[in-house]
N, C-alpha and C positions, 0 to 999 in steps of 0.2 A: 504494500500500500504506500502511495506517495505521501511524503511528509510535507505538510504545509507549514513552513516556518514563519511565525509572526515576528517580523524584524522591523524595529523602529529606527535603528541606527545607533542606539545607545550601546553602552559597553556590554550589558547582559545579552542582548539579542545578537550582537556581533560575535560574541564568544560562542553562542549557540550555533550560528551560521558556520563559523569556522570549524567547529567540532563535527558537524554533520557533513560539511564539504570534504573533510579529510577521511570520514568513515564510509559515507554512501553518497557520493556526489551526483550520481545519476538518478537518485530517488528523492530529490528535494525540489521544492518550489518556494520562493520567497513571496510573502504577502505583506504589503506595507500599506497602512492606513494613515492618510494625511487628514488630521482633524480640522485643519484650517483655523487653529486657535491663536497662532502667533506667526510673525513674519518669517522666522527661521524654519518653519515647518516645511516649506518648499525646498529649502537647502537640505533638510534631512532626507526628503524623498529622492532628491537628485543624488545624494551621497549613496543611499542604498541601491539605487538603480545602477550607478556606475560600478559599485562593488560586485553586483550580480553579473554585469557584463564581464568584469575581470575574471570572475570565477566560472563564467559560462553557465550560470544557473538561471532558470526561468523566473520571471518577475511579474507580479500582478500588483496593481495599486489602485487606490480609490481616494478621492478627495472630496471632503464636504467642508463648507464654510460654517463651522459651528460657532465661531466667535470666541473671544476671550472669556466671556462670562459663563460659558457652558459648565454644567455640573459634571463632577466626576462620573456620576451614574449614567448620564445621557451619553457622554463621550465613550464610556465603556460599552454601552448598549449598541451604539453605532459601529464601533470597532468590531465587536464580535459578530454582528450581523454580516459585516463584510467578510470576516474570516469563515463563517459558516457557508456563505455563498461560494467562496473559492473552494472550500473543502468539498462541497456538493458538486461543483463543476468538474473537479478532477478526481472525485471519489477518493479523496485523501483524508489524512488525519492531521488535525491541528496540533502544532507543537509551540508552546510559548516558552519564554526565557525566565520564568519565575524561578527563584531559588529559595534556600532555607530562610533567609532574612525576610523575603517577601511573605513566606508562609507565616512567620512569627508576627509580622505586622498585621496580616489579615486576621489572625486570631484576636489580637488586641482590638482592632477596629470593630470586629464582629461583636465582641463583648461590650464595647462602648455603645454600640447600636442596639444591644439587647437581643441578640439572636440565640441566646441560651446555648444548649448543648451542641447544636449544629454549628455554632460559631467556633467551636473547638476542633472542627473537622472541615476546614475550608478546602478548596481545590478538589471538590468531590465529583466534578463533572466528568463522567467516563468518556465523553466525546473529545476531551482535551488532554493531551499529554504534556507533562512538565518534566522533560529529561534532566534538567539541572537539579530539580528536587530529588528525582530518582537516584541521581549520582551523589546526593548529600553535599552538594556544593553550596557554599555561602558566598557573601560578597567578597570576602578576602580571597577565596579560591578563584573567583572570577577575575579579580584584579591581578592576581598572580599569573593566571593563564594568559590574559591579555598582554601583560608585560613580557612574558617569556616568548610569546608568539608575535610580538611587535604589531599588534592589531590597532588599526585606526577606528575611531568611533566618534559619535556626535554627543554633545552634552545638551540635555533639555533644561533650559533655565528655570522652568516651572518646578523642577525637582527641589528647588531651594526656596520656594515661596510658602510661607506659613498659611496661605489662604486654603490650602488643601489639608484635610485631616490626615491623610497618609504621611505627608511630609512632617507634620507635627509629631505623629506617633514614631516615625523613624528617628527623629531627633531625640525623643525621650528615651528610646530603647538603647541609645548609645551608652548610657550609664548603667544599664542592667548587667549584673554579673553574668559571666559565661555559664556558670553552673545553673542559674535560673533559666537562662535561654534553653539550655539542653533539657532541663526538666519539662518546660512547656512543649518543646518539640517532641519529646518522648510521649507526652500526654496526647498530642495531636495524632501520633501514630496509633495509639490505642483507640482513640475516638474514630479514626478512619476505619479501622476494622469493625468497630461497633456500628458505624454508619452503614457500611456495606451490608452487614447482616440485617439491620433494620429495613433498609431499602429493598433487600431481597424478599423479606417477609411481607412488606407492603405491596410489592408487585404481585405476589401470590394472592393477597387479600383482595386487591383491586379487581382481579379477574372474576371474583364472585359477586361483587356489588356494583360494578360499573358496566353500563351498556351503551351502545351507540345505535342510532337509527340510520335510515338510508340517507338522511340529509347531513349526517356527520355530527348531529347534536348528541351531547353526552347526558345520560341519565344515571342517577345513583339513588339508592334507597335511603330514606330518612331514618328508619329504625336503627340503623347501624350506629347512629350518633347519640341515641337516647341514653344508653346505659354506660357507655365507655367514659373513662376519665378524660378530663379536658386535654391532657398532654397527648394521650393516644388519639383522641378524636381529631385534634389539630394536625397531627402528622398525617392521618388518613386523608383529611380534607385538603391539606397542602399538596399531597401527591395527586389527588383527583384534579385539582386546579391546574397543576403543571401539565397534566395530561391534556388539558384543554387550552394550553398556552396562556394561562392566567397566572401572573405572579402577584402575590399578596404580601403586604407587610404583616408583621405579627398582629398589630391591632385590627387590621382589616380581616385577617383570618379568624380571630376570636369573635368579631362582630358577625361574620358570616356563619360561624358555628352556632351562635345564639339564635340567629334567624332560622336556621335549619331546625333547631330544637323547638322553637316557640311560635314561629309564624303560623297564621291560619292558612288553610288551603286557598290558593289563588293569588296570594301576595307575591310580590317580586322584590328582589334584592339587587341593588346596583353594585356592579363590579367595575374595576378599572378599565380604561380604554373603551368606554361605551358598551361594555358587555353587561349582561343581565342574567340573573338566575330566577327561574319561575318555580315556586314551591307549591306542590300539590299535596294531597293527603298522604301519599306513600312515597313520592319521589321528588327529587330536585332535578330540574332540567337546565343545562348550561347552553 
């Protein structure tokens, strides 16, 4: 399967590109997304394109003028939409340059945002590979590799702006003792195993309670949510919503759960992106 490398031009992704180029050069394609959020973004795109020509690696890019005020979430959503498009086009597998320090930052950010146990097991998307995490590489390892192999890369000036939560978290983690970092990473590894087991069981459960009609609408039974504890019910409902391409925040998820339990037949519940759930006596239709 072709590897779709998400390359921004920064040091992490240039290390990823160089490693794959040296190991399986004929099986990679570089995908670069230009957010259009700063003037130097076009220079980043040009840099990555020229490096791909030098390596003889196929290159795909996309540019959107999202503007300087775009949120991290929207920028990420647009970027991954492009990566999924490229992966589908070439029947490939997305590979990002996330490393262990990114994993640690994501855990802290998730806990700040209140994602509870799932926040301790980020990077759980099975459709995306993170080779540098698999190799247990951290930022120090990446800097060493880039220096030893004389790699050129681009610096994103927004990495040093305190406007972004990730940058603030990254700065605060610099003072965290190495032993504590190791302990958190070990915990994420255990949570990853637990998450995989939970999602496997959820998949089996969904087969018994979720149905689709000829129009592609999703139906599921209300009675499954009456007796279950809130933690279990919310996990089941979250999986159903994701099946319908509906992503909910935790407050939205809990509100939807209350509606399923208590709404009278015939009432509707508003969901994000102009979607709606219709609640009948026995079923909920998305």
